[in-house]
TORZA-328102 format. One record per residue (C-alpha): residue number from 0; residue in three letters; chain; y, z, x. Coordinates in steps of 0.5 Angstrom, whole numbers, plus 500, padded with zeros to 3 digits. Example, Ala and Ser with C-alpha at 12.3 -4.5 7.8 and 13.67 -1.06 7.14 Angstrom:
! TORZA-328102
SEMAR  num  residu  chaine   yy   zz   xx
SEMAR    0     ala       A  491  516  525
SEMAR    1     ser       A  498  514  527
//
This chain:
! TORZA-328102
SEMAR  num  residu  chaine   yy   zz   xx
SEMAR    0     met       A  577  504  487
SEMAR    1     ala       A  581  500  492
SEMAR    2     ala       A  585  504  497
SEMAR    3     arg       A  593  506  497
SEMAR    4     ser       A  597  504  503
SEMAR    5     leu       A  603  505  505
SEMAR    6     met       A  606  501  511
SEMAR    7     ile       A  611  504  516
SEMAR    8     gln       A  616  499  519
SEMAR    9     gly       A  621  499  524
SEMAR   10     thr       A  628  497  526
SEMAR   11     ser       A  626  495  532
SEMAR   12     ser       A  621  497  537
SEMAR   13     asn       A  620  503  540
SEMAR   14     val       A  623  507  534
SEMAR   15     gly       A  616  511  533
SEMAR   16     lys       A  612  507  528
SEMAR   17     ser       A  605  508  532
SEMAR   18     leu       A  607  516  533
SEMAR   19     leu       A  609  516  525
SEMAR   20     val       A  602  513  523
SEMAR   21     thr       A  598  518  527
SEMAR   22     ala       A  602  523  524
SEMAR   23     leu       A  601  521  517
SEMAR   24     cys       A  593  520  519
SEMAR   25     arg       A  592  527  521
SEMAR   26     ile       A  596  530  515
SEMAR   27     tyr       A  592  526  510
SEMAR   28     thr       A  586  527  513
SEMAR   29     arg       A  586  534  514
SEMAR   30     arg       A  588  534  506
SEMAR   31     gly       A  581  531  505
SEMAR   32     tyr       A  583  524  504
SEMAR   33     asn       A  579  518  508
SEMAR   34     val       A  584  515  512
SEMAR   35     ala       A  583  508  516
SEMAR   36     pro       A  590  506  521
SEMAR   37     phe       A  592  499  522
SEMAR   38     lys       A  595  494  525
SEMAR   39     ser       A  595  487  525
SEMAR   40     gln       A  597  485  531
SEMAR   41     asn       A  599  489  538
SEMAR   42     met       A  602  487  544
SEMAR   43     ala       A  600  492  549
SEMAR   44     leu       A  597  492  556
SEMAR   45     asn       A  595  500  554
SEMAR   46     ser       A  589  498  551
SEMAR   47     phe       A  582  502  549
SEMAR   48     val       A  574  500  549
SEMAR   49     thr       A  571  502  542
SEMAR   50     pro       A  563  504  542
SEMAR   51     glu       A  561  497  541
SEMAR   52     gly       A  565  495  547
SEMAR   53     leu       A  570  492  544
SEMAR   54     glu       A  578  492  546
SEMAR   55     ile       A  583  494  541
SEMAR   56     gly       A  591  497  542
SEMAR   57     arg       A  591  504  546
SEMAR   58     ala       A  596  507  540
SEMAR   59     gln       A  590  505  534
SEMAR   60     ala       A  585  509  538
SEMAR   61     met       A  589  515  538
SEMAR   62     gln       A  591  514  530
SEMAR   63     ala       A  583  513  529
SEMAR   64     ile       A  582  520  532
SEMAR   65     ala       A  588  523  528
SEMAR   66     ala       A  583  520  522
SEMAR   67     gly       A  577  523  525
SEMAR   68     lys       A  574  516  526
SEMAR   69     glu       A  571  513  531
SEMAR   70     ala       A  576  507  535
SEMAR   71     ser       A  574  501  531
SEMAR   72     val       A  576  493  532
SEMAR   73     leu       A  578  493  524
SEMAR   74     phe       A  584  498  526
SEMAR   75     asn       A  587  492  530
SEMAR   76     pro       A  584  485  530
SEMAR   77     ile       A  589  482  534
SEMAR   78     leu       A  591  484  541
SEMAR   79     leu       A  596  480  545
SEMAR   80     lys       A  596  482  553
SEMAR   81     pro       A  602  479  556
SEMAR   82     glu       A  601  475  563
SEMAR   83     ser       A  606  474  568
SEMAR   84     asp       A  607  466  567
SEMAR   85     gly       A  610  467  560
SEMAR   86     ser       A  603  466  556
SEMAR   87     ser       A  599  472  554
SEMAR   88     gln       A  591  473  553
SEMAR   89     ile       A  589  473  546
SEMAR   90     val       A  584  478  544
SEMAR   91     leu       A  581  477  537
SEMAR   92     met       A  576  482  534
SEMAR   93     gly       A  575  486  540
SEMAR   94     lys       A  574  479  545
SEMAR   95     pro       A  578  475  549
SEMAR   96     trp       A  579  468  545
SEMAR   97     lys       A  584  464  548
SEMAR   98     gln       A  591  464  553
SEMAR   99     leu       A  596  461  548
SEMAR  100     arg       A  604  461  550
SEMAR  101     gly       A  609  464  545
SEMAR  102     ile       A  610  456  542
SEMAR  103     asp       A  602  455  542
SEMAR  104     tyr       A  601  461  538
SEMAR  105     tyr       A  604  460  532
SEMAR  106     ser       A  599  454  531
SEMAR  107     ala       A  593  459  531
SEMAR  108     lys       A  597  464  526
SEMAR  109     pro       A  592  461  520
SEMAR  110     lys       A  586  462  524
SEMAR  111     leu       A  589  469  525
SEMAR  112     trp       A  591  471  519
SEMAR  113     lys       A  585  470  516
SEMAR  114     glu       A  581  474  520
SEMAR  115     val       A  587  479  518
SEMAR  116     thr       A  586  479  511
SEMAR  117     thr       A  578  479  512
SEMAR  118     val       A  579  486  515
SEMAR  119     leu       A  584  488  510
SEMAR  120     asp       A  579  487  505
SEMAR  121     gln       A  574  491  508
SEMAR  122     leu       A  578  497  509
SEMAR  123     lys       A  581  497  502
SEMAR  124     glu       A  574  498  500
SEMAR  125     asn       A  572  503  504
SEMAR  126     asn       A  577  508  505
SEMAR  127     asp       A  583  512  500
SEMAR  128     ile       A  588  510  504
SEMAR  129     ile       A  590  506  509
SEMAR  130     phe       A  596  507  513
SEMAR  131     ile       A  599  500  517
SEMAR  132     glu       A  603  500  522
SEMAR  133     gly       A  609  494  523
SEMAR  134     ala       A  611  491  529
SEMAR  135     gly       A  618  490  532
SEMAR  136     ser       A  623  489  526
SEMAR  137     pro       A  621  485  520
SEMAR  138     ala       A  628  482  520
SEMAR  139     glu       A  628  478  526
SEMAR  140     ile       A  630  472  521
SEMAR  141     asn       A  628  467  527
SEMAR  142     leu       A  620  469  527
SEMAR  143     lys       A  620  471  520
SEMAR  144     glu       A  616  464  518
SEMAR  145     his       A  610  465  523
SEMAR  146     glu       A  610  473  523
SEMAR  147     ile       A  602  476  521
SEMAR  148     val       A  604  484  523
SEMAR  149     asn       A  610  486  518
SEMAR  150     met       A  612  483  511
SEMAR  151     lys       A  606  478  510
SEMAR  152     val       A  602  484  510
SEMAR  153     ala       A  606  488  506
SEMAR  154     thr       A  606  483  501
SEMAR  155     tyr       A  599  481  502
SEMAR  156     met       A  597  489  501
SEMAR  157     asp       A  603  490  495
SEMAR  158     ser       A  604  496  500
SEMAR  159     pro       A  610  501  499
SEMAR  160     val       A  614  500  506
SEMAR  161     leu       A  618  506  509
SEMAR  162     leu       A  623  503  514
SEMAR  163     thr       A  624  507  520
SEMAR  164     ala       A  630  508  525
SEMAR  165     asp       A  631  511  531
SEMAR  166     ile       A  638  515  531
SEMAR  167     asp       A  637  518  538
SEMAR  168     arg       A  639  510  541
SEMAR  169     gly       A  646  511  535
SEMAR  170     gly       A  648  507  529
SEMAR  171     val       A  642  509  525
SEMAR  172     phe       A  645  507  518
SEMAR  173     ala       A  647  500  521
SEMAR  174     phe       A  640  498  523
SEMAR  175     leu       A  637  501  516
SEMAR  176     tyr       A  642  497  512
SEMAR  177     gly       A  642  491  516
SEMAR  178     thr       A  635  491  516
SEMAR  179     leu       A  634  491  509
SEMAR  180     glu       A  640  486  507
SEMAR  181     leu       A  636  481  512
SEMAR  182     leu       A  629  481  508
SEMAR  183     asp       A  627  477  502
SEMAR  184     pro       A  629  480  495
SEMAR  185     gln       A  621  481  494
SEMAR  186     glu       A  621  484  501
SEMAR  187     gln       A  626  489  499
SEMAR  188     lys       A  623  491  493
SEMAR  189     leu       A  617  493  497
SEMAR  190     ile       A  622  498  501
SEMAR  191     lys       A  621  504  498
SEMAR  192     gly       A  625  509  503
SEMAR  193     phe       A  627  511  510
SEMAR  194     leu       A  625  515  515
SEMAR  195     ile       A  631  517  521
SEMAR  196     asn       A  627  519  527
SEMAR  197     lys       A  628  523  534
SEMAR  198     phe       A  634  527  530
SEMAR  199     arg       A  637  533  536
SEMAR  200     gly       A  643  534  531
SEMAR  201     asn       A  646  538  526
SEMAR  202     ile       A  643  535  519
SEMAR  203     asp       A  649  538  515
SEMAR  204     leu       A  653  533  519
SEMAR  205     leu       A  648  528  517
SEMAR  206     thr       A  647  529  509
SEMAR  207     pro       A  653  525  507
SEMAR  208     gly       A  651  519  511
SEMAR  209     leu       A  644  519  507
SEMAR  210     lys       A  647  519  501
SEMAR  211     met       A  651  514  503
SEMAR  212     leu       A  645  510  505
SEMAR  213     glu       A  642  512  498
SEMAR  214     asp       A  648  509  494
SEMAR  215     leu       A  648  502  498
SEMAR  216     thr       A  641  501  498
SEMAR  217     gly       A  639  501  490
SEMAR  218     asp       A  638  509  490
SEMAR  219     arg       A  632  509  496
SEMAR  220     pro       A  631  515  499
SEMAR  221     thr       A  631  519  506
SEMAR  222     val       A  624  520  506
SEMAR  223     gly       A  624  525  512
SEMAR  224     val       A  629  526  518
SEMAR  225     leu       A  624  528  523
SEMAR  226     pro       A  626  531  530
SEMAR  227     tyr       A  626  529  537
SEMAR  228     val       A  619  532  539
SEMAR  229     lys       A  619  534  547
SEMAR  230     asp       A  613  533  552
SEMAR  231     leu       A  608  530  547
SEMAR  232     gln       A  602  529  550
SEMAR  233     leu       A  599  524  546
SEMAR  234     ala       A  598  516  549
SEMAR  235     gln       A  604  512  548
SEMAR  236     glu       A  603  504  546
SEMAR  237     asp       A  606  501  553
SEMAR  238     ser       A  609  502  559
SEMAR  239     val       A  616  501  555
SEMAR  240     phe       A  615  509  554
SEMAR  241     leu       A  616  509  562
SEMAR  242     asp       A  624  506  561
SEMAR  243     glu       A  626  513  558
SEMAR  244     gln       A  621  517  562
SEMAR  245     gln       A  619  516  569
SEMAR  246     ala       A  616  523  571
SEMAR  247     phe       A  611  528  568
SEMAR  248     gly       A  610  535  570
SEMAR  249     glu       A  613  540  574
SEMAR  250     gly       A  611  542  581
SEMAR  251     ser       A  612  541  588
SEMAR  252     phe       A  605  538  589
SEMAR  253     glu       A  607  530  588
SEMAR  254     ile       A  603  524  585
SEMAR  255     ala       A  606  517  586
SEMAR  256     val       A  603  512  581
SEMAR  257     ile       A  606  505  582
SEMAR  258     arg       A  609  502  577
SEMAR  259     leu       A  607  495  577
SEMAR  260     pro       A  611  488  573
SEMAR  261     his       A  605  489  569
SEMAR  262     ile       A  602  496  569
SEMAR  263     ser       A  596  497  564
SEMAR  264     asn       A  593  504  561
SEMAR  265     tyr       A  598  508  565
SEMAR  266     asp       A  596  514  560
SEMAR  267     asp       A  590  514  565
SEMAR  268     phe       A  594  519  568
SEMAR  269     asp       A  596  524  563
SEMAR  270     ala       A  590  528  564
SEMAR  271     leu       A  593  530  572
SEMAR  272     thr       A  599  533  568
SEMAR  273     leu       A  595  539  565
SEMAR  274     glu       A  594  541  572
SEMAR  275     glu       A  599  546  575
SEMAR  276     asn       A  604  545  580
SEMAR  277     ile       A  603  537  579
SEMAR  278     arg       A  608  532  578
SEMAR  279     ile       A  606  525  577
SEMAR  280     arg       A  612  520  579
SEMAR  281     phe       A  612  513  577
SEMAR  282     val       A  616  509  582
SEMAR  283     gln       A  618  502  584
SEMAR  284     ser       A  621  501  590
SEMAR  285     val       A  619  504  598
SEMAR  286     his       A  627  509  597
SEMAR  287     glu       A  623  512  590
SEMAR  288     leu       A  616  513  594
SEMAR  289     gly       A  618  519  598
SEMAR  290     asp       A  612  523  601
SEMAR  291     pro       A  607  524  595
SEMAR  292     gln       A  601  528  597
SEMAR  293     ala       A  597  522  593
SEMAR  294     ile       A  599  515  591
SEMAR  295     ile       A  596  511  586
SEMAR  296     ile       A  596  503  584
SEMAR  297     pro       A  594  503  577
SEMAR  298     gly       A  591  497  573
SEMAR  299     ser       A  594  491  572
SEMAR  300     lys       A  594  485  567
SEMAR  301     thr       A  595  481  573
SEMAR  302     thr       A  592  483  579
SEMAR  303     met       A  594  478  584
SEMAR  304     pro       A  601  477  582
SEMAR  305     asp       A  602  485  582
SEMAR  306     leu       A  599  485  589
SEMAR  307     ile       A  605  479  591
SEMAR  308     trp       A  610  484  588
SEMAR  309     leu       A  607  490  592
SEMAR  310     lys       A  608  486  598
SEMAR  311     ser       A  615  483  597
SEMAR  312     thr       A  618  490  596
SEMAR  313     gly       A  614  493  601
SEMAR  314     leu       A  611  498  598
SEMAR  315     ala       A  604  495  600
SEMAR  316     arg       A  607  497  607
SEMAR  317     glu       A  609  503  606
SEMAR  318     ile       A  602  504  602
SEMAR  319     ile       A  598  502  608
SEMAR  320     ala       A  602  507  613
SEMAR  321     ala       A  601  513  608
SEMAR  322     ala       A  594  512  608
SEMAR  323     lys       A  594  512  616
SEMAR  324     arg       A  597  519  616
SEMAR  325     gly       A  592  521  611
SEMAR  326     val       A  595  521  605
SEMAR  327     ser       A  590  520  599
SEMAR  328     ile       A  591  513  596
SEMAR  329     thr       A  586  511  590
SEMAR  330     gly       A  586  505  586
SEMAR  331     ile       A  585  504  579
SEMAR  332     cys       A  582  498  576
SEMAR  333     gly       A  586  492  578
SEMAR  334     gly       A  589  497  583
SEMAR  335     tyr       A  582  498  586
SEMAR  336     gln       A  582  490  587
SEMAR  337     met       A  588  490  591
SEMAR  338     leu       A  585  495  595
SEMAR  339     gly       A  580  491  598
SEMAR  340     asn       A  580  486  603
SEMAR  341     thr       A  581  480  599
SEMAR  342     ile       A  581  476  592
SEMAR  343     ile       A  579  471  590
SEMAR  344     asp       A  581  467  584
SEMAR  345     pro       A  577  460  584
SEMAR  346     glu       A  577  458  577
SEMAR  347     gly       A  585  460  576
SEMAR  348     val       A  583  466  571
SEMAR  349     glu       A  591  469  572
SEMAR  350     gly       A  594  462  573
SEMAR  351     val       A  592  459  579
SEMAR  352     ser       A  587  459  583
SEMAR  353     gly       A  587  461  590
SEMAR  354     ser       A  585  467  594
SEMAR  355     ile       A  590  473  597
SEMAR  356     ser       A  589  478  601
SEMAR  357     gly       A  589  485  599
SEMAR  358     leu       A  591  491  603
SEMAR  359     gly       A  585  492  607
SEMAR  360     leu       A  584  499  605
SEMAR  361     leu       A  577  499  602
SEMAR  362     asp       A  572  494  605
SEMAR  363     ile       A  570  490  599
SEMAR  364     glu       A  572  483  596
SEMAR  365     thr       A  573  481  589
SEMAR  366     glu       A  572  475  586
SEMAR  367     met       A  575  474  579
SEMAR  368     thr       A  571  472  573
SEMAR  369     thr       A  572  469  566
SEMAR  370     glu       A  568  474  563
SEMAR  371     lys       A  572  480  561
SEMAR  372     glu       A  568  487  562
SEMAR  373     thr       A  569  492  556
SEMAR  374     val       A  564  498  556
SEMAR  375     gln       A  565  505  555
SEMAR  376     thr       A  562  508  562
SEMAR  377     his       A  558  515  563
SEMAR  378     ala       A  558  516  571
SEMAR  379     arg       A  556  521  577
SEMAR  380     leu       A  559  521  583
SEMAR  381     asn       A  556  519  589
SEMAR  382     lys       A  554  526  593
SEMAR  383     arg       A  556  522  599
SEMAR  384     asn       A  563  522  597
SEMAR  385     pro       A  570  523  600
SEMAR  386     phe       A  572  530  595
SEMAR  387     met       A  567  535  597
SEMAR  388     ser       A  562  538  603
SEMAR  389     glu       A  557  541  598
SEMAR  390     glu       A  551  537  594
SEMAR  391     arg       A  552  538  586
SEMAR  392     thr       A  553  534  580
SEMAR  393     val       A  560  532  578
SEMAR  394     glu       A  560  527  572
SEMAR  395     ala       A  566  522  569
SEMAR  396     glu       A  567  519  563
SEMAR  397     gly       A  572  513  561
SEMAR  398     tyr       A  571  506  559
SEMAR  399     glu       A  572  499  563
SEMAR  400     ile       A  577  493  562
SEMAR  401     his       A  577  488  568
SEMAR  402     met       A  576  480  569
SEMAR  403     gly       A  573  481  576
SEMAR  404     thr       A  566  483  580
SEMAR  405     thr       A  567  487  587
SEMAR  406     arg       A  562  487  593
SEMAR  407     leu       A  562  492  597
SEMAR  408     lys       A  561  491  605
SEMAR  409     lys       A  559  495  611
SEMAR  410     gly       A  565  500  611
SEMAR  411     ala       A  565  502  603
SEMAR  412     leu       A  560  506  599
SEMAR  413     pro       A  559  506  592
SEMAR  414     leu       A  563  512  589
SEMAR  415     phe       A  560  513  583
SEMAR  416     ser       A  553  511  580
SEMAR  417     ile       A  552  509  573
SEMAR  418     ser       A  545  507  572
SEMAR  419     glu       A  539  506  577
SEMAR  420     glu       A  542  499  578
SEMAR  421     arg       A  549  499  577
SEMAR  422     thr       A  555  503  581
SEMAR  423     asp       A  562  503  580
SEMAR  424     gly       A  568  503  585
SEMAR  425     ala       A  568  504  593
SEMAR  426     phe       A  570  509  598
SEMAR  427     ser       A  572  509  605
SEMAR  428     leu       A  567  511  611
SEMAR  429     glu       A  574  513  614
SEMAR  430     gly       A  580  516  611
SEMAR  431     cys       A  581  518  603
SEMAR  432     val       A  582  512  600
SEMAR  433     trp       A  577  511  593
SEMAR  434     gly       A  578  506  588
SEMAR  435     ser       A  575  505  581
SEMAR  436     tyr       A  574  501  575
SEMAR  437     leu       A  574  507  571
SEMAR  438     his       A  579  508  566
SEMAR  439     gly       A  580  515  564
SEMAR  440     val       A  577  517  570
SEMAR  441     phe       A  581  524  571
SEMAR  442     asp       A  580  526  564
SEMAR  443     thr       A  574  530  566
SEMAR  444     pro       A  576  537  569
SEMAR  445     asp       A  571  537  574
SEMAR  446     leu       A  572  530  577
SEMAR  447     arg       A  579  531  577
SEMAR  448     arg       A  580  538  580
SEMAR  449     thr       A  574  536  586
SEMAR  450     trp       A  579  531  588
SEMAR  451     leu       A  585  535  587
SEMAR  452     arg       A  582  540  591
SEMAR  453     ser       A  580  535  597
SEMAR  454     ile       A  588  533  598
SEMAR  455     gly       A  590  540  598
SEMAR  456     trp       A  591  542  591
SEMAR  457     asp       A  588  549  588
SEMAR  458     thr       A  589  553  582
SEMAR  459     thr       A  586  560  579
SEMAR  460     met       A  588  557  572
SEMAR  461     ala       A  581  555  568
SEMAR  462     pro       A  580  548  567
SEMAR  463     val       A  584  544  560
SEMAR  464     ser       A  580  538  557
SEMAR  465     leu       A  584  533  556
SEMAR  466     lys       A  581  531  549
SEMAR  467     glu       A  582  538  547
SEMAR  468     lys       A  589  538  548
SEMAR  469     arg       A  590  531  545
SEMAR  470     glu       A  587  535  539
SEMAR  471     glu       A  592  540  540
SEMAR  472     glu       A  597  535  540
SEMAR  473     leu       A  595  532  534
SEMAR  474     glu       A  595  538  530
SEMAR  475     arg       A  602  539  532
SEMAR  476     leu       A  605  533  531
SEMAR  477     ala       A  602  533  524
SEMAR  478     asp       A  605  540  523
SEMAR  479     ile       A  612  538  524
SEMAR  480     met       A  612  531  521
SEMAR  481     glu       A  609  535  514
SEMAR  482     glu       A  615  540  515
SEMAR  483     his       A  620  535  516
SEMAR  484     leu       A  617  530  510
SEMAR  485     asp       A  618  531  503
SEMAR  486     met       A  611  531  501
SEMAR  487     lys       A  612  531  494
SEMAR  488     leu       A  616  524  494
SEMAR  489     leu       A  611  521  500
SEMAR  490     asp       A  605  522  495
SEMAR  491     lys       A  608  519  489
SEMAR  492     ile       A  611  513  494
SEMAR  493     ile       A  603  512  496
SEMAR  494     gly       A  601  513  489
SEMAR  495     leu       A  597  519  489
//
């Protein structure tokens, strides 16, 4: 029998669709169903690499974990990665396909839609339930003709839809009622109920509004009023999350992460907040930088434009000065490239061909290439490294997503060994400057603590695995959502 499905759509972006699908995947997986997440088209700079070396949205990778499955390109066949010139890199079935501007993207929709339906047909044959995530709002009436991520998917699947709104931003009933009214009659029939997310108040004060909403919308029920869940340590979809919260963790040992205009994979630093007395701050100006114990330049979708921004804000100058004072400076992926002497882009991979001088803190040079490296990686820390005096084996696991080849010069040594022929990253022979292409480099407790102790941090607490912590958080999220959802009604809507 073909899979059942349920689609979570939102009245706008950032209403919690990704986390709701994540919770549903875990709830129904632990009830014994074979579950798959799906989002046809994701626009995000947080991405992940599957075991096959294919790139998908970070949210769908987390949803796969919630469903007890390996990340798969089937869960997110189209990934849009915005670039600085108004275009996006189109990642199709896990591989870079084209760079397109918005208006040109419309002409590609027939091909992309065919890929979406092919994947959906495959998922229907191999799962009990598919939990589908929409994007933005289905009521963007100026864009509806071209969309392939909201009602077009629901209609193809004949899937019931729950419309979700964020009560924390206000106007929740207008959002829900107005969105429903802007849909076509056939689309309205697919809306089977509502979800209200991020609720903090007295439910008794909300109840009359729920009854009025039901009466106004043809007896459509509110399937759940879901609470605002604090301090949830799960990877978020994209950097819009940083607009709401710019500091994480508590303590006097501060690590500043530069919030680049096109920051990518900022969840690389989640593991650092598992340690006591550590506070991560995302900063955008010299004023915000302060005097941290360490500075990290994260990944970027557009390294050279973000490097220009880094210089224009004065942050580049301050980072160089901090390095001279002995502050630990780290670069991940694009940030690693920025630490070097020069970045060369002969083919205009990032828009315009040319070169730019880096921060000069690592004796390396990077040349941008058209081929993207996407691979899961297991690495060993070079025994001659800036982190420790004794020789012992320290390992790290993560994934690489980058376009560019970096060459080490005389003043730098490789940070990691991956194989006899391959290394990753570099560290300076002078000072505490290092960089790596490895996303998730801090997830391994031994590597994370080896670095932290080298810059003055210490603890007596036992180490915590990010993988184990996220598993605990998935269970916590599922428990909370299951408690506040009408599960009998939800089962009926899904058709179980």
